[in-house]
VOZA-284888 format. One line per field, with one value per atom (N, C-alpha, C, O): atom name; residue number from 1; residue in one letter; x, y, z. Coordinates in steps of 0.2 Angstrom, whole numbers, plus 5000, padded with zeros to 4 digits. Each point is the difference from the previous one (the first is absolute). Layout:
BEGIN
site <- CA  ... .
pos <- NUM  ... .
code <- a  ... .
x <- X  ... .
y <- Y  ... .
z <- Z  ... .
% end
This chain:
BEGIN
site <- N  CA  C  O  N  CA  C  O  N  CA  C  O  N  CA  C  O  N  CA  C  O  N  CA  C  O  N  CA  C  O  N  CA  C  O  N  CA  C  O  N  CA  C  O  N  CA  C  O  N  CA  C  O  N  CA  C  O  N  CA  C  O  N  CA  C  O  N  CA  C  O  N  CA  C  O  N  CA  C  O  N  CA  C  O  N  CA  C  O  N  CA  C  O  N  CA  C  O  N  CA  C  O  N  CA  C  O  N  CA  C  O  N  CA  C  O  N  CA  C  O  N  CA  C  O  N  CA  C  O  N  CA  C  O  N  CA  C  O  N  CA  C  O  N  CA  C  O  N  CA  C  O  N  CA  C  O  N  CA  C  O  N  CA  C  O  N  CA  C  O  N  CA  C  O  N  CA  C  O  N  CA  C  O  N  CA  C  O  N  CA  C  O  N  CA  C  O  N  CA  C  O  N  CA  C  O  N  CA  C  O  N  CA  C  O  N  CA  C  O  N  CA  C  O  N  CA  C  O  N  CA  C  O  N  CA  C  O  N  CA  C  O  N  CA  C  O  N  CA  C  O  N  CA  C  O  N  CA  C  O  N  CA  C  O  N  CA  C  O  N  CA  C  O  N  CA  C  O  N  CA  C  O  N  CA  C  O  N  CA  C  O  N  CA  C  O  N  CA  C  O  N  CA  C  O  N  CA  C  O  N  CA  C  O  N  CA  C  O  N  CA  C  O  N  CA  C  O  N  CA  C  O  N  CA  C  O  N  CA  C  O  N  CA  C  O  N  CA  C  O  N  CA  C  O  N  CA  C  O  N  CA  C  O  N  CA  C  O  N  CA  C  O  N  CA  C  O  N  CA  C  O  N  CA  C  O  N  CA  C  O  N  CA  C  O  N  CA  C  O  N  CA  C  O  N  CA  C  O  N  CA  C  O  N  CA  C  O  N  CA  C  O  N  CA  C  O  N  CA  C  O  N  CA  C  O  N  CA  C  O  N  CA  C  O  N  CA  C  O  N  CA  C  O  N  CA  C  O  N  CA  C  O  N  CA  C  O  N  CA  C  O  N  CA  C  O  N  CA  C  O  N  CA  C  O  N  CA  C  O  N  CA  C  O  N  CA  C  O  N  CA  C  O  N  CA  C  O  N  CA  C  O  N  CA  C  O  N  CA  C  O  N  CA  C  O  N  CA  C  O  N  CA  C  O  N  CA  C  O  N  CA  C  O  N  CA  C  O  N  CA  C  O  N  CA  C  O  N  CA  C  O  N  CA  C  O  N  CA  C  O  N  CA  C  O  N  CA  C  O  N  CA  C  O  N  CA  C  O  N  CA  C  O  N  CA  C  O  N  CA  C  O  N  CA  C  O  N  CA  C  O  N  CA  C  O  N  CA  C  O  N  CA  C  O  N  CA  C  O  N  CA  C  O  N  CA  C  O  N  CA  C  O  N  CA  C  O  N  CA  C  O  N  CA  C  O  N  CA  C  O  N  CA  C  O  N  CA  C  O  N  CA  C  O  N  CA  C  O  N  CA  C  O  N  CA  C  O  N  CA  C  O  N  CA  C  O  N  CA  C  O  N  CA  C  O  N  CA  C  O  N  CA  C  O  N  CA  C  O  N  CA  C  O  N  CA  C  O  N  CA  C  O  N  CA  C  O  N  CA  C  O .
pos <- 1  1  1  1  2  2  2  2  3  3  3  3  4  4  4  4  5  5  5  5  6  6  6  6  7  7  7  7  8  8  8  8  9  9  9  9  10  10  10  10  11  11  11  11  12  12  12  12  13  13  13  13  14  14  14  14  15  15  15  15  16  16  16  16  17  17  17  17  18  18  18  18  19  19  19  19  20  20  20  20  21  21  21  21  22  22  22  22  23  23  23  23  24  24  24  24  25  25  25  25  26  26  26  26  27  27  27  27  28  28  28  28  29  29  29  29  30  30  30  30  31  31  31  31  32  32  32  32  33  33  33  33  34  34  34  34  35  35  35  35  36  36  36  36  37  37  37  37  38  38  38  38  39  39  39  39  40  40  40  40  41  41  41  41  42  42  42  42  43  43  43  43  44  44  44  44  45  45  45  45  46  46  46  46  47  47  47  47  48  48  48  48  49  49  49  49  50  50  50  50  51  51  51  51  52  52  52  52  53  53  53  53  54  54  54  54  55  55  55  55  56  56  56  56  57  57  57  57  58  58  58  58  59  59  59  59  60  60  60  60  61  61  61  61  62  62  62  62  63  63  63  63  64  64  64  64  65  65  65  65  66  66  66  66  67  67  67  67  68  68  68  68  69  69  69  69  70  70  70  70  71  71  71  71  72  72  72  72  73  73  73  73  74  74  74  74  75  75  75  75  76  76  76  76  77  77  77  77  78  78  78  78  79  79  79  79  80  80  80  80  81  81  81  81  82  82  82  82  83  83  83  83  84  84  84  84  85  85  85  85  86  86  86  86  87  87  87  87  88  88  88  88  89  89  89  89  90  90  90  90  91  91  91  91  92  92  92  92  93  93  93  93  94  94  94  94  95  95  95  95  96  96  96  96  97  97  97  97  98  98  98  98  99  99  99  99  100  100  100  100  101  101  101  101  102  102  102  102  103  103  103  103  104  104  104  104  105  105  105  105  106  106  106  106  107  107  107  107  108  108  108  108  109  109  109  109  110  110  110  110  111  111  111  111  112  112  112  112  113  113  113  113  114  114  114  114  115  115  115  115  116  116  116  116  117  117  117  117  118  118  118  118  119  119  119  119  120  120  120  120  121  121  121  121  122  122  122  122  123  123  123  123  124  124  124  124  125  125  125  125  126  126  126  126  127  127  127  127  128  128  128  128  129  129  129  129  130  130  130  130  131  131  131  131  132  132  132  132  133  133  133  133  134  134  134  134  135  135  135  135  136  136  136  136  137  137  137  137  138  138  138  138  139  139  139  139  140  140  140  140  141  141  141  141  142  142  142  142  143  143  143  143  144  144  144  144  145  145  145  145  146  146  146  146  147  147  147  147  148  148  148  148  149  149  149  149  150  150  150  150  151  151  151  151  152  152  152  152  153  153  153  153  154  154  154  154  155  155  155  155  156  156  156  156  157  157  157  157  158  158  158  158  159  159  159  159  160  160  160  160  161  161  161  161  162  162  162  162  163  163  163  163  164  164  164  164  165  165  165  165 .
code <- m  m  m  m  n  n  n  n  k  k  k  k  i  i  i  i  s  s  s  s  n  n  n  n  w  w  w  w  f  f  f  f  a  a  a  a  t  t  t  t  f  f  f  f  f  f  f  f  l  l  l  l  t  t  t  t  f  f  f  f  l  l  l  l  i  i  i  i  l  l  l  l  l  l  l  l  s  s  s  s  s  s  s  s  i  i  i  i  s  s  s  s  h  h  h  h  a  a  a  a  q  q  q  q  m  m  m  m  s  s  s  s  e  e  e  e  k  k  k  k  a  a  a  a  q  q  q  q  l  l  l  l  r  r  r  r  d  d  d  d  s  s  s  s  f  f  f  f  f  f  f  f  g  g  g  g  d  d  d  d  f  f  f  f  t  t  t  t  k  k  k  k  a  a  a  a  k  k  k  k  i  i  i  i  q  q  q  q  k  k  k  k  k  k  k  k  i  i  i  i  g  g  g  g  k  k  k  k  c  c  c  c  k  k  k  k  l  l  l  l  q  q  q  q  l  l  l  l  w  w  w  w  a  a  a  a  p  p  p  p  y  y  y  y  i  i  i  i  q  q  q  q  y  y  y  y  s  s  s  s  n  n  n  n  t  t  t  t  l  l  l  l  p  p  p  p  p  p  p  p  a  a  a  a  m  m  m  m  k  k  k  k  e  e  e  e  v  v  v  v  s  s  s  s  l  l  l  l  a  a  a  a  g  g  g  g  v  v  v  v  r  r  r  r  e  e  e  e  l  l  l  l  q  q  q  q  v  v  v  v  k  k  k  k  y  y  y  y  d  d  d  d  e  e  e  e  v  v  v  v  w  w  w  w  k  k  k  k  a  a  a  a  d  d  d  d  y  y  y  y  d  d  d  d  s  s  s  s  l  l  l  l  f  f  f  f  s  s  s  s  a  a  a  a  a  a  a  a  e  e  e  e  k  k  k  k  k  k  k  k  k  k  k  k  w  w  w  w  k  k  k  k  g  g  g  g  q  q  q  q  f  f  f  f  d  d  d  d  k  k  k  k  n  n  n  n  t  t  t  t  f  f  f  f  y  y  y  y  w  w  w  w  k  k  k  k  n  n  n  n  d  d  d  d  k  k  k  k  i  i  i  i  q  q  q  q  a  a  a  a  y  y  y  y  t  t  t  t  l  l  l  l  e  e  e  e  k  k  k  k  f  f  f  f  y  y  y  y  l  l  l  l  g  g  g  g  d  d  d  d  p  p  p  p  l  l  l  l  t  t  t  t  g  g  g  g  k  k  k  k  k  k  k  k  l  l  l  l  p  p  p  p  v  v  v  v  p  p  p  p  s  s  s  s  h  h  h  h  k  k  k  k  v  v  v  v  v  v  v  v  n  n  n  n  i  i  i  i  y  y  y  y  d  d  d  d  r  r  r  r  k  k  k  k  s  s  s  s  i  i  i  i  l  l  l  l  d  d  d  d  k  k  k  k  l  l  l  l  s  s  s  s  g  g  g  g  k  k  k  k .
x <- 4828  5005  5000  5005  4989  4999  5003  5003  4996  5003  5007  5003  5000  5008  5002  5005  4992  5002  4999  5004  4991  4999  5005  5003  4999  5005  5006  5004  4998  5006  5001  5005  4989  5000  5001  5004  4993  5001  5007  5003  5000  5006  5005  5005  4994  5005  4999  5006  4988  5000  5003  5003  4996  5003  5008  5003  4999  5007  5003  5005  4991  5003  4999  5005  4990  5000  5006  5003  4998  5005  5007  5004  4997  5006  5001  5006  4989  5001  5001  5004  4993  5002  5007  5003  4999  5007  5005  5005  4994  5004  5000  5005  4989  5000  5004  5004  4996  5003  5008  5003  4999  5007  5002  5005  4992  5002  5007  5002  5002  5007  5001  4995  5010  5001  5001  4997  5006  5000  4993  4999  4997  4993  4997  4996  5004  4997  5003  4996  5010  5003  5000  5002  4996  5001  4996  5002  4992  4996  4997  4995  5008  4998  5001  5001  4999  5001  5006  5001  5004  5007  5001  5005  4990  5000  4998  4999  5001  4998  5007  5003  4998  5006  4999  5004  4990  4998  5004  5001  5002  5004  5007  5004  4998  5007  5006  4999  5006  5006  5003  5002  4999  5003  5007  5001  5003  5007  5002  4999  5003  5003  5007  5004  4998  5007  5001  4996  5010  5001  5004  5005  4993  5004  4998  4996  5007  4998  5001  5004  4992  5001  4997  4997  5005  4998  4995  5002  4992  4995  5000  4999  5000  4999  4997  5000  4996  4996  5005  5005  4993  5003  5000  4995  5011  5001  4996  4996  5004  4996  4992  4997  5001  4993  4998  4995  5010  4999  4999  4996  5009  5000  4994  4997  5001  4993  4995  4995  5004  4994  5000  4995  5011  5000  4997  4999  5001  4997  4992  4997  5000  4993  4996  5003  4991  4996  5000  5001  4998  5001  4996  5003  4991  4996  5003  5000  5002  5003  5007  5002  5001  5007  4999  5004  4991  4999  4999  5003  4993  4999  5006  5001  5002  5006  5006  5004  4997  5005  4998  5003  4992  4998  5005  5004  4996  5005  5007  4999  5006  5007  5004  4999  5006  5005  5006  5003  4999  5006  4999  4997  5005  4999  5006  5001  5002  5004  4996  4996  5005  4996  5004  5004  4994  5003  4995  4994  5007  4995  5003  5006  4989  5002  4995  5001  4994  4996  4998  4998  5001  4998  4994  5001  4994  4994  5000  5000  5000  5000  4994  4999  4997  4994  5000  5001  4997  4999  4992  4996  5003  4993  4997  5000  4998  4998  4993  4998  4999  4994  4994  4995  5005  4994  5001  4995  5010  5001  4998  5001  4998  4998  5007  5005  4994  5006  5004  5006  4991  5003  5003  5006  4991  5003  5007  5005  4994  5006  5006  5005  4993  5005  5004  5006  4989  5003  5004  5005  4993  5003  5005  5001  5000  5004  5007  5003  4998  5006  4999  5005  4989  4999  4995  4998  4999  4995  5003  5006  4990  5002  5003  4997  5008  5003  4998  5002  4995  4999  5005  5001  5002  5004  4999  4999  5000  5000  5006  5003  5000  5006  4997  4997  5005  4998  5006  5006  4993  5005  4997  4996  5005  4997  4992  4997  5001  4993  4996  4994  5010  4997  5002  5006  4989  5001  5005  4999  5006  5005  4999  5001  4997  5000  4996  5000  4998  4997  5002  5001  5001  5002  4995  4998  5001  4997  5005  5003  4998  5004  4996  4997  5004  4997  5005  5006  4992  5004  5001  4995  5011  5001  5004  5005  4993  5004  5004  5006  4992  5004  4999  4996  5008  4999  4993  4999  4997  4994  5000  4995  5010  5001  5002  4997  5008  5003  4997  5001  4997  4998  5006  4999  5007  5006  4999  4999  5003  5000  5005  5006  4992  5005  5005  4997  5009  5005  4997  5000  4997  4997  4993  5000  4994  4994  5000  5002  4995  5000  4995  4997  5003  4995  5004  5006  4990  5003  4995  4994  5009  4996  4997  5003  4990  4996  4996  4997  5003  4996  5004  5002  4999  5002  4996  4999  4999  4996  5004  5002  4999  5003  4995  4994  5008  4995  4994  4995  5006  4995  4995  4994  5008  4996  4996  4994  5009  4996  4995  4994  5007  4995  4995  4994  5008  4994  4996  4994  5008  4996  4995  4994  5009  4996  4994  4995  5007  4995  4995  4995  5006  4996  5001  4996  5010  5002  5002  5002 .
y <- 5170  5001  4994  4998  5000  4995  4994  4996  5002  4993  5000  4996  5010  5001  4999  4997  5007  4999  4993  4998  4999  4993  4995  4996  5005  4996  5001  4996  5011  5002  4997  4997  5003  4997  4993  4997  4999  4993  4998  4996  5008  4999  5001  4996  5009  5002  4995  4998  5000  4994  4994  4997  5001  4994  5000  4996  5010  5001  5000  4997  5005  5000  4993  4997  4999  4993  4996  4996  5005  4997  5002  4995  5011  5002  4997  4998  5002  4997  4992  4998  4999  4992  4999  4995  5010  4999  5001  4997  5008  5002  4995  4998  4998  4995  4994  4997  5001  4995  5001  4995  5011  5002  5002  5003  4995  5002  4997  4994  5010  4998  4993  4998  4998  4994  5001  4995  5010  5001  5001  4997  5006  5001  4993  4999  4998  4993  4995  4996  5005  4995  5002  4996  5010  5003  4995  4999  4999  4995  4995  5001  4993  4996  4992  4999  4997  4993  4999  4995  5009  4999  5003  4999  5004  5003  5007  5004  4999  5007  5004  4999  5005  5004  5007  5005  4997  5007  5003  5006  4990  5002  4997  4999  4999  4997  5005  5006  4991  5004  5000  4995  5011  5001  5003  5005  4991  5002  5001  4996  5010  5003  4998  5004  4991  4998  4996  4996  5005  4996  4994  5000  4995  4994  4994  5001  4993  4994  4994  5001  4994  4994  4994  5000  4995  4993  4997  4999  5001  4997  4992  4998  4998  4993  4997  5002  4993  4997  4996  4998  5001  4997  4992  4997  5000  4993  4995  4996  5004  4996  5000  4995  5011  5001  4997  4997  5003  4997  4993  4996  5001  4993  4997  4995  5009  4999  5000  4995  5010  5001  4994  4998  5000  4994  4994  4995  5004  4994  5000  4995  5011  5001  4997  4999  5000  4997  5006  5006  4992  5004  5007  5005  4995  5006  5005  5006  4991  5004  5003  5005  4990  5002  5006  5005  4995  5005  5007  5005  4995  5006  5002  5006  4990  5002  5002  5005  4993  5002  5005  4999  5005  5005  5005  5001  5001  5005  4997  4995  5009  4997  4998  5002  4994  4998  5005  5000  5003  5004  5006  4999  5007  5006  5005  5002  5001  5006  5006  5001  5004  5006  5006  5000  5005  5007  5004  4999  5005  5005  5006  5002  5003  5007  5002  5005  4990  5001  4994  4995  5004  4994  5002  5004  4992  5001  4993  4995  5006  4995  5001  5005  4989  5000  4994  4994  5006  4994  4998  5004  4990  4997  5000  4994  5011  5000  5004  5001  5001  5004  4996  5004  4990  4996  4999  4997  5005  4998  5006  5006  4992  5005  5003  4998  5008  5003  4995  5000  4996  4996  4994  4998  5000  4995  5002  4997  5010  5003  5000  4999  5003  5001  4993  4999  4996  4993  4997  4997  5004  4997  5004  4999  5007  5005  4997  4996  5005  4997  4994  4997  5000  4993  5000  4994  5012  5000  4999  5001  4997  4999  5007  5005  4995  5006  5000  4996  5010  5001  5005  5005  4994  5005  5001  4995  5011  5002  5003  5004  4994  5004  5003  4998  5009  5004  5003  5001  5000  5003  5005  4998  5009  5005  4999  5001  4999  4999  4994  5000  4995  4994  4994  5000  4996  4995  4995  4998  4999  4996  4993  4995  5005  4993  5001  5006  4988  5000  4994  4995  5006  4994  4999  5005  4989  4999  4996  4995  5007  4997  4998  5004  4990  4997  4999  4998  5002  4999  4992  4997  5001  4993  4999  5003  4992  4998  4994  4999  4997  4994  4998  5004  4991  4998  4997  4995  5007  4997  4992  4997  5001  4993  4996  4994  5008  4995  5002  4995  5011  5002  5002  5002  4997  5002  5008  5004  4998  5007  5004  4997  5009  5004  5003  5001  5000  5003  5007  5002  5002  5006  5001  5000  5000  5000  5007  5005  4994  5006  5000  4994  5011  5000  4997  5002  4995  4996  5002  5000  5001  5001  4994  4995  5005  4994  5001  4996  5011  5001  5006  5005  4994  5006  5000  4995  5011  5002  5004  5006  4993  5005  5005  4999  5005  5006  4997  5002  4993  4997  4997  5001  4995  4996  5005  4999  5007  5005  5003  5001  5001  5003  4995  5002  4992  4995  4999  5000  5000  5000  5006  4999  5007  5006  5000  5002  4995  5000  4994  4999  4996  4995  4994  4995  5004  4995  4994  4994 .
z <- 4860  5005  5006  5002  5000  5005  4998  5004  4989  4998  5000  5002  4997  5000  5007  5001  5004  5007  5003  5003  4995  5002  4997  5004  4990  4997  5003  5001  5000  5003  5007  5002  5002  5007  5000  5004  4991  5000  4998  5003  4992  4998  5006  5001  5002  5006  5005  5003  4999  5005  4998  5004  4990  4997  5000  5002  4997  5000  5007  5001  5004  5007  5002  5004  4995  5002  4996  5004  4990  4997  5003  5001  5000  5003  5007  5002  5002  5007  5000  5004  4991  4999  4998  5002  4993  4998  5006  5001  5003  5005  5005  5003  4999  5004  4998  5004  4989  4997  5001  5000  4999  5000  5007  5000  5005  5007  5001  4998  5005  5001  5004  5003  4995  5003  5008  5004  4998  5007  5003  5006  4991  5003  5000  5005  4990  4999  5006  5002  4999  5005  5007  5004  4997  5007  5005  5006  4992  5004  4995  4997  5003  4994  5003  5006  4990  5001  5004  5004  4994  5003  5007  5003  5000  5007  5000  4995  5011  5001  5001  5005  4990  5000  5002  4998  5004  5002  5005  5000  5004  5006  4999  5005  4989  4999  5001  4999  5003  5000  4993  4997  5001  4993  5000  5003  4994  5000  4992  4996  5003  4994  5000  5002  4994  5000  4994  4998  4998  4994  5002  5004  4993  5001  4995  4996  5005  4997  5005  5004  4995  5005  4996  4995  5008  4997  5006  5005  4992  5005  4998  4995  5011  4999  5006  5005  4993  5005  5005  4998  5008  5005  4998  4999  5000  4998  5004  4997  5010  5004  4998  5001  4998  4998  4993  5000  4995  4994  5001  4997  5007  5001  5004  4998  5007  5003  4995  5001  4995  4996  4995  4998  5000  4995  5003  4996  5011  5003  5000  5002  4997  5001  4994  4994  5006  4995  4994  5002  4992  4994  5001  4998  5004  5000  5006  4998  5007  5006  4997  5002  4995  4997  4996  5000  4995  4995  5004  4997  5008  5004  5003  5000  5004  5004  4996  5002  4992  4996  4994  4995  5006  4995  4999  5004  4990  4998  4998  4997  5004  4997  5006  5006  4993  5005  5001  5005  4990  5000  4995  4995  5007  4996  5001  5006  4989  5001  4999  4995  5010  5000  5000  5005  4991  5001  5002  4998  5007  5003  5002  5001  5000  5002  5006  5003  4999  5005  5003  4996  5011  5003  5005  5004  4995  5005  5005  4997  5009  5005  5005  5002  4998  5005  5003  4997  5010  5004  4999  4999  5000  5000  5007  5003  5000  5006  5001  5006  4989  5000  5003  5002  4998  5002  5008  5003  5000  5007  5005  4998  5008  5005  5002  4999  5005  5003  5004  5000  5004  5005  4996  5002  4993  4996  4996  4999  4999  4996  5005  4998  5008  5005  5002  5000  5001  5001  4995  5001  4993  4994  4996  4994  5009  4996  4998  5003  4990  4997  4997  4997  5004  4997  4994  4998  5001  4994  4994  4999  4996  4993  4998  5001  4994  4998  4992  4997  5001  4993  4997  5003  4991  4997  4993  4996  5002  4993  4998  5003  4991  4997  4994  4995  5004  4995  4996  5003  4991  4995  4996  4996  5004  4996  5000  4995  5012  5001  4997  4999  4999  4997  5005  5002  5000  5004  4997  4994  5010  4997  5004  4996  5010  5004  5006  5003  5000  5006  5004  4997  5009  5004  5007  5002  5000  5006  5004  4998  5008  5005  5006  5003  4999  5006  5005  4999  5008  5005  5002  5001  4999  5002  5006  5001  5003  5006  4998  5003  4992  4998  4993  4996  5002  4993  4999  5003  4992  4999  4998  5001  4996  4997  5006  5001  5003  5005  5007  5004  4997  5007  5004  5006  4991  5004  5002  4995  5011  5002  4996  5000  4998  4997  5005  5006  4993  5005  5002  5006  4989  5002  4996  4994  5010  4996  4996  5002  4992  4996  4994  4999  4997  4995  4993  4999  4998  4994  4994  5000  4994  4994  4997  4999  5001  4998  4994  4997  5000  4994  4997  5003  4990  4996  4994  4996  5002  4994  4996  5003  4991  4995  4997  5002  4995  4997  4996  5002  4994  4996  5004  4999  5006  5005  5004  5001  5001  5004  4996  5002  4992  4995  4999  4999  5000  4998  5006  4999  5007  5006  5001  5001  4997  5000  4995  5002  4993  4994  5001  4996  5009  5001  4996  4999  4997  4996  5004  4998 .
% end
Protein backbone atom coordinates (compact mmCIF):
# COMPACT_ATOMS: atom_id res chain seq x y z
CA UNK A 1 0.00 0.00 0.00
CA UNK A 2 2.88 2.36 0.81
CA UNK A 3 4.35 1.96 -2.70
CA UNK A 4 0.99 2.79 -4.29
CA UNK A 5 0.52 5.94 -2.19
CA UNK A 6 4.11 7.06 -2.93
CA UNK A 7 3.54 6.47 -6.64
CA UNK A 8 0.23 8.33 -6.51
CA UNK A 9 1.79 11.28 -4.60
CA UNK A 10 4.66 11.48 -7.13
CA UNK A 11 2.24 11.31 -10.05
CA UNK A 12 -0.01 13.97 -8.53
CA UNK A 13 2.92 16.31 -7.80
CA UNK A 14 4.24 15.87 -11.34
CA UNK A 15 0.77 16.60 -12.70
CA UNK A 16 0.52 19.83 -10.65
CA UNK A 17 3.95 21.01 -11.80
CA UNK A 18 3.07 20.29 -15.43
CA UNK A 19 -0.29 22.02 -15.06
CA UNK A 20 1.27 25.15 -13.55
CA UNK A 21 3.93 25.37 -16.27
CA UNK A 22 1.29 25.03 -18.99
CA UNK A 23 -0.92 27.69 -17.43
CA UNK A 24 2.05 30.05 -17.12
CA UNK A 25 2.98 29.48 -20.78
CA UNK A 26 -0.59 30.20 -21.82
CA UNK A 27 -0.91 33.37 -19.75
CA UNK A 28 -3.19 35.78 -21.56
CA UNK A 29 -1.65 38.38 -23.81
CA UNK A 30 -3.19 41.08 -21.65
CA UNK A 31 -1.44 39.73 -18.55
CA UNK A 32 1.87 39.46 -20.40
CA UNK A 33 1.66 43.00 -21.78
CA UNK A 34 0.37 44.74 -18.65
CA UNK A 35 3.96 45.57 -17.60
CA UNK A 36 6.43 44.68 -20.35
CA UNK A 37 9.01 46.01 -22.78
CA UNK A 38 6.26 48.23 -24.18
CA UNK A 39 5.57 50.05 -20.92
CA UNK A 40 3.66 49.93 -17.68
CA UNK A 41 -0.05 49.58 -18.40
CA UNK A 42 -1.04 48.64 -14.84
CA UNK A 43 -2.79 52.02 -14.49
CA UNK A 44 -3.72 52.46 -18.15
CA UNK A 45 -6.88 54.18 -19.29
CA UNK A 46 -8.94 51.40 -20.86
CA UNK A 47 -11.54 52.32 -23.45
CA UNK A 48 -14.00 49.70 -24.68
CA UNK A 49 -14.90 50.97 -28.13
CA UNK A 50 -15.15 49.39 -31.54
CA UNK A 51 -13.37 51.05 -34.39
CA UNK A 52 -10.68 50.98 -37.01
CA UNK A 53 -7.89 53.36 -37.80
CA UNK A 54 -4.87 53.85 -39.95
CA UNK A 55 -1.69 54.24 -37.93
CA UNK A 56 1.30 55.83 -39.58
CA UNK A 57 4.62 57.26 -38.53
CA UNK A 58 5.02 61.01 -38.60
CA UNK A 59 6.68 61.85 -41.95
CA UNK A 60 9.26 64.35 -40.55
CA UNK A 61 10.37 61.67 -38.06
CA UNK A 62 10.95 59.19 -40.91
CA UNK A 63 12.93 61.81 -42.85
CA UNK A 64 15.00 62.63 -39.77
CA UNK A 65 15.65 58.93 -38.99
CA UNK A 66 16.85 58.37 -42.56
CA UNK A 67 19.66 60.89 -41.94
CA UNK A 68 21.03 58.90 -38.97
CA UNK A 69 23.87 56.36 -39.17
CA UNK A 70 22.60 52.86 -40.10
CA UNK A 71 22.67 51.40 -36.56
CA UNK A 72 20.74 54.36 -35.11
CA UNK A 73 18.35 54.39 -38.06
CA UNK A 74 17.56 50.71 -37.50
CA UNK A 75 16.66 51.39 -33.86
CA UNK A 76 14.67 54.56 -34.48
CA UNK A 77 12.59 53.02 -37.29
CA UNK A 78 11.85 49.73 -35.51
CA UNK A 79 8.45 48.23 -36.30
CA UNK A 80 6.31 49.19 -39.26
CA UNK A 81 5.65 52.59 -40.83
CA UNK A 82 1.94 52.16 -41.53
CA UNK A 83 -0.79 49.81 -40.33
CA UNK A 84 -4.56 49.40 -40.62
CA UNK A 85 -6.03 48.32 -37.28
CA UNK A 86 -9.46 47.10 -36.21
CA UNK A 87 -10.04 47.14 -32.46
CA UNK A 88 -12.63 46.73 -29.72
CA UNK A 89 -10.50 47.95 -26.82
CA UNK A 90 -7.74 50.54 -26.45
CA UNK A 91 -5.25 50.90 -23.58
CA UNK A 92 -3.49 54.24 -23.14
CA UNK A 93 -0.68 54.98 -20.70
CA UNK A 94 1.75 57.85 -20.24
CA UNK A 95 5.39 56.93 -19.75
CA UNK A 96 5.80 58.83 -16.48
CA UNK A 97 6.41 56.13 -13.87
CA UNK A 98 10.11 57.01 -13.53
CA UNK A 99 9.44 60.63 -12.58
CA UNK A 100 8.83 62.32 -9.23
CA UNK A 101 5.54 64.02 -8.40
CA UNK A 102 7.14 67.45 -9.01
CA UNK A 103 8.48 66.36 -12.40
CA UNK A 104 5.10 64.89 -13.33
CA UNK A 105 3.46 68.20 -12.51
CA UNK A 106 6.09 70.23 -14.39
CA UNK A 107 6.05 68.09 -17.55
CA UNK A 108 2.35 67.14 -17.51
CA UNK A 109 1.08 66.45 -21.03
CA UNK A 110 4.58 66.07 -22.48
CA UNK A 111 5.40 62.46 -21.52
CA UNK A 112 5.58 59.72 -24.13
CA UNK A 113 2.22 58.08 -24.80
CA UNK A 114 1.91 54.32 -25.23
CA UNK A 115 -1.17 52.76 -26.80
CA UNK A 116 -2.27 49.14 -27.23
CA UNK A 117 -5.05 48.19 -29.64
CA UNK A 118 -6.96 44.97 -28.91
CA UNK A 119 -9.48 42.89 -30.84
CA UNK A 120 -11.17 39.89 -29.15
CA UNK A 121 -8.57 39.97 -26.33
CA UNK A 122 -5.74 39.62 -28.84
CA UNK A 123 -3.16 42.37 -29.28
CA UNK A 124 -3.36 44.06 -32.68
CA UNK A 125 -0.92 46.96 -32.49
CA UNK A 126 1.20 49.21 -30.30
CA UNK A 127 2.14 52.84 -30.86
CA UNK A 128 4.59 55.17 -29.15
CA UNK A 129 3.97 58.90 -29.42
CA UNK A 130 6.59 61.46 -28.43
CA UNK A 131 6.00 65.15 -27.74
CA UNK A 132 7.55 67.52 -30.29
CA UNK A 133 7.99 71.28 -30.25
CA UNK A 134 9.44 71.35 -33.76
CA UNK A 135 10.32 69.37 -36.86
CA UNK A 136 13.27 67.10 -35.94
CA UNK A 137 14.79 67.42 -39.42
CA UNK A 138 14.60 71.16 -39.98
CA UNK A 139 14.27 72.45 -36.42
CA UNK A 140 11.35 74.62 -37.56
CA UNK A 141 8.86 75.20 -34.75
CA UNK A 142 5.51 73.41 -35.08
CA UNK A 143 2.42 75.66 -35.14
CA UNK A 144 1.12 73.66 -32.18
CA UNK A 145 3.51 71.46 -30.14
CA UNK A 146 2.03 67.97 -30.02
CA UNK A 147 2.51 64.22 -29.75
CA UNK A 148 3.52 62.40 -32.92
CA UNK A 149 3.64 58.65 -33.65
CA UNK A 150 7.26 57.51 -33.88
CA UNK A 151 6.91 53.72 -33.41
CA UNK A 152 4.29 51.23 -34.56
CA UNK A 153 4.45 47.52 -33.85
CA UNK A 154 2.08 45.03 -35.46
CA UNK A 155 0.85 41.86 -33.74
CA UNK A 156 3.70 39.68 -34.99
CA UNK A 157 6.36 42.17 -33.88
CA UNK A 158 4.81 42.49 -30.41
CA UNK A 159 4.63 38.72 -29.92
CA UNK A 160 8.21 38.36 -31.18
CA UNK A 161 9.37 40.96 -28.62
CA UNK A 162 7.54 39.13 -25.84
CA UNK A 163 9.14 35.81 -26.78
CA UNK A 164 12.59 37.39 -27.03
CA UNK A 165 13.06 37.00 -30.80
